[in-house]
Backbone as a chain_set.jsonl record, in Angstrom:
{"seq": "MKPKNRFVIYAQDIMVFTGRSRSYAYSVIKQVKEHYGKTKHQLVTIQEYADFHGIPVNEVKTSLEEKS", "coords": {"N": [[-15.512, -1.534, -12.094], [-12.063, -1.207, -11.853], [-9.873, 1.606, -11.809], [-7.037, 1.905, -14.024], [-4.625, 3.227, -13.454], [-3.752, 3.501, -10.509], [-2.955, 5.326, -7.553], [-3.017, 5.189, -4.847], [-2.661, 3.091, -2.009], [-4.412, 0.571, -0.262], [-5.565, -1.059, 2.778], [-6.656, -3.557, 2.108], [-5.3, -4.112, -0.268], [-2.692, -4.431, 0.685], [-3.068, -6.667, 2.257], [-3.581, -8.603, 0.288], [-1.207, -8.461, -1.2], [0.802, -9.151, 0.68], [-0.204, -11.358, 1.977], [-0.973, -11.351, 4.573], [-2.751, -10.576, 7.675], [-5.687, -8.468, 8.212], [-5.369, -6.709, 10.371], [-2.598, -6.51, 10.482], [-2.13, -5.239, 8.032], [-3.378, -2.719, 8.428], [-1.747, -1.834, 10.466], [0.682, -1.545, 9.128], [0.029, 0.513, 7.335], [-0.341, 2.555, 9.182], [2.27, 2.777, 10.214], [3.668, 3.638, 7.917], [2.414, 6.097, 7.47], [3.187, 7.471, 9.815], [5.942, 7.515, 9.42], [6.196, 9.194, 7.175], [5.087, 11.483, 8.149], [2.347, 11.97, 7.971], [-1.101, 12.903, 8.421], [-4.063, 11.57, 10.037], [-6.194, 11.567, 8.178], [-5.002, 11.554, 5.7], [-3.941, 9.841, 2.727], [-2.03, 6.887, 1.831], [0.404, 6.484, -0.599], [1.153, 4.228, -3.331], [3.786, 4.429, -4.083], [4.999, 5.503, -1.746], [4.544, 3.377, 0.048], [6.043, 1.33, -1.21], [8.643, 2.46, -1.183], [9.057, 2.695, 1.588], [9.216, 0.033, 2.357], [11.277, -0.856, 0.838], [10.859, -2.041, -1.619], [10.738, -2.48, -5.124], [8.722, -0.185, -6.869], [7.414, -0.901, -9.198], [7.092, -3.656, -8.967], [5.217, -3.849, -6.902], [3.007, -2.518, -8.076], [2.558, -4.175, -10.32], [1.905, -6.587, -9.06], [-0.469, -5.828, -7.746], [-2.107, -5.24, -9.921], [-2.346, -7.759, -11.104], [-3.802, -9.112, -9.184], [-6.245, -7.866, -9.198]], "CA": [[-14.252, -1.609, -12.807], [-11.034, -0.429, -11.178], [-9.021, 2.392, -12.701], [-5.755, 1.251, -14.286], [-3.515, 3.958, -12.857], [-4.014, 3.85, -9.121], [-1.842, 5.922, -6.84], [-3.207, 4.977, -3.414], [-2.722, 1.693, -1.58], [-5.343, 0.377, 0.846], [-5.29, -2.226, 3.614], [-7.0, -4.766, 1.343], [-4.198, -4.345, -1.204], [-1.56, -4.94, 1.464], [-3.436, -8.026, 2.638], [-3.402, -9.452, -0.886], [0.204, -8.435, -1.575], [1.645, -9.814, 1.678], [-0.82, -12.58, 2.497], [-1.097, -11.2, 6.018], [-4.072, -10.233, 8.196], [-6.176, -7.091, 8.114], [-4.759, -5.901, 11.429], [-1.228, -6.249, 10.045], [-2.188, -4.256, 6.944], [-3.645, -1.409, 9.021], [-0.551, -1.466, 11.208], [1.661, -1.089, 8.14], [-0.41, 1.839, 6.869], [-0.056, 3.49, 10.269], [3.724, 2.972, 10.257], [4.057, 4.441, 6.758], [1.934, 7.459, 7.733], [4.061, 8.061, 10.832], [7.252, 7.734, 8.806], [6.118, 10.329, 6.263], [4.484, 12.62, 8.836], [0.995, 12.199, 7.469], [-2.168, 12.902, 9.42], [-4.993, 10.442, 9.969], [-7.071, 11.593, 6.995], [-4.231, 11.495, 4.462], [-3.79, 8.512, 2.152], [-0.682, 6.406, 1.561], [0.549, 6.139, -2.014], [1.869, 2.998, -3.637], [5.205, 4.805, -4.081], [5.431, 5.611, -0.351], [4.556, 2.019, 0.591], [7.175, 0.616, -1.802], [9.877, 3.052, -0.67], [9.158, 2.375, 3.003], [9.587, -1.373, 2.511], [12.423, -1.174, -0.004], [10.397, -2.881, -2.722], [10.554, -1.687, -6.341], [7.323, 0.206, -7.032], [6.835, -1.651, -10.315], [6.688, -4.971, -8.474], [3.976, -3.673, -6.151], [1.946, -2.204, -9.04], [2.285, -5.376, -11.112], [1.206, -7.539, -8.192], [-1.836, -5.355, -7.506], [-2.85, -5.381, -11.175], [-2.625, -9.182, -11.295], [-4.784, -9.555, -8.192], [-7.551, -7.22, -9.398]], "C": [[-13.243, -0.69, -12.128], [-10.236, 0.385, -12.195], [-7.647, 1.738, -12.848], [-4.597, 1.929, -13.576], [-3.855, 4.415, -11.447], [-2.767, 4.409, -8.485], [-1.868, 5.591, -5.355], [-3.268, 3.476, -3.124], [-3.602, 1.612, -0.332], [-4.974, -0.889, 1.612], [-5.578, -3.524, 2.863], [-5.895, -5.116, 0.353], [-3.0, -4.953, -0.488], [-1.831, -6.373, 1.909], [-3.189, -8.993, 1.486], [-1.918, -9.577, -1.232], [1.073, -9.243, -0.622], [1.093, -11.155, 2.154], [-1.013, -12.544, 3.995], [-2.495, -10.73, 6.39], [-4.425, -8.761, 7.991], [-5.52, -6.204, 9.16], [-3.303, -5.573, 11.091], [-1.22, -5.152, 8.979], [-2.453, -2.85, 7.479], [-2.444, -0.91, 9.828], [0.527, -0.923, 10.268], [1.302, 0.306, 7.639], [-0.102, 2.89, 7.93], [1.435, 3.792, 10.355], [4.2, 3.87, 9.11], [3.628, 5.891, 6.964], [2.823, 8.161, 8.752], [5.432, 8.402, 10.241], [7.266, 8.984, 7.924], [5.435, 11.551, 6.876], [3.1, 12.972, 8.345], [-0.009, 12.181, 8.621], [-3.135, 11.76, 9.13], [-5.802, 10.405, 8.668], [-6.324, 11.482, 5.667], [-4.007, 10.048, 4.026], [-2.318, 8.18, 1.925], [-0.615, 6.007, 0.086], [1.305, 4.821, -2.159], [3.371, 3.263, -3.59], [5.751, 4.876, -2.65], [5.535, 4.231, 0.297], [5.784, 1.259, 0.096], [8.503, 1.141, -1.257], [10.114, 2.673, 0.79], [9.673, 0.949, 3.218], [10.773, -1.778, 1.648], [12.091, -2.117, -1.143], [10.289, -2.004, -3.967], [9.065, -1.426, -6.595], [6.662, -0.568, -8.173], [6.378, -3.038, -9.896], [5.365, -4.885, -7.709], [2.82, -3.427, -7.117], [1.566, -3.427, -9.862], [1.504, -6.396, -10.297], [-0.244, -7.124, -7.964], [-2.693, -5.481, -8.761], [-3.236, -6.827, -11.426], [-3.736, -9.659, -10.374], [-6.174, -8.966, -8.436], [-8.281, -7.777, -10.595]], "O": [[-13.54, 0.474, -11.862], [-9.958, -0.082, -13.299], [-7.152, 1.099, -11.919], [-3.669, 1.25, -13.137], [-4.202, 5.575, -11.224], [-1.652, 4.018, -8.832], [-0.846, 5.701, -4.678], [-3.846, 2.702, -3.887], [-3.54, 2.477, 0.542], [-4.166, -1.693, 1.146], [-4.817, -4.485, 2.974], [-5.588, -6.292, 0.156], [-2.37, -5.88, -0.996], [-0.918, -7.199, 1.934], [-2.647, -10.079, 1.689], [-1.433, -10.67, -1.521], [1.983, -9.947, -1.061], [1.835, -11.988, 2.674], [-1.197, -13.585, 4.626], [-3.332, -10.511, 5.514], [-3.578, -7.935, 7.648], [-5.154, -5.066, 8.867], [-2.831, -4.475, 11.385], [-0.392, -4.243, 9.027], [-1.822, -1.891, 7.033], [-2.164, 0.288, 9.864], [1.203, 0.054, 10.591], [2.166, 1.176, 7.531], [0.348, 3.99, 7.607], [1.822, 4.945, 10.547], [5.034, 4.753, 9.31], [4.39, 6.812, 6.668], [3.174, 9.327, 8.567], [6.001, 9.452, 10.536], [8.237, 9.742, 7.928], [5.227, 12.551, 6.188], [2.724, 14.144, 8.309], [0.204, 11.536, 9.647], [-3.032, 11.079, 8.109], [-6.061, 9.331, 8.126], [-6.951, 11.33, 4.618], [-3.898, 9.148, 4.858], [-1.472, 9.07, 1.838], [-1.476, 5.28, -0.409], [1.993, 4.368, -1.244], [4.14, 2.426, -3.116], [6.838, 4.368, -2.373], [6.498, 3.947, 1.009], [6.483, 0.62, 0.883], [9.387, 0.358, -0.91], [11.241, 2.366, 1.182], [10.456, 0.688, 4.131], [11.228, -2.92, 1.716], [12.935, -2.898, -1.582], [9.793, -0.881, -3.875], [8.251, -2.348, -6.541], [5.467, -0.857, -8.11], [5.383, -3.545, -10.414], [4.499, -5.748, -7.856], [1.768, -4.055, -6.996], [0.383, -3.688, -10.078], [0.551, -6.997, -10.793], [-1.145, -7.963, -7.985], [-3.879, -5.796, -8.671], [-4.335, -7.099, -11.91], [-4.528, -10.522, -10.753], [-7.169, -9.497, -7.943], [-9.391, -7.341, -10.9]]}, "num_chains": 1, "name": "protein.A"}
């Protein structure tokens, strides 16, 4: 069972949200990390992903909840 209040977005989530490939999803995570100055071991939050792409965070969260 997945927790209801997730803060972190993963490649699988991006794949489902965008309908794109795994390699694209990992590329996006890398771009977001570079943009925010994160190191390799740090995670990307849903808020950071949404802000980076100019998407309202509520739309991303709603989409992820529907897919899970």
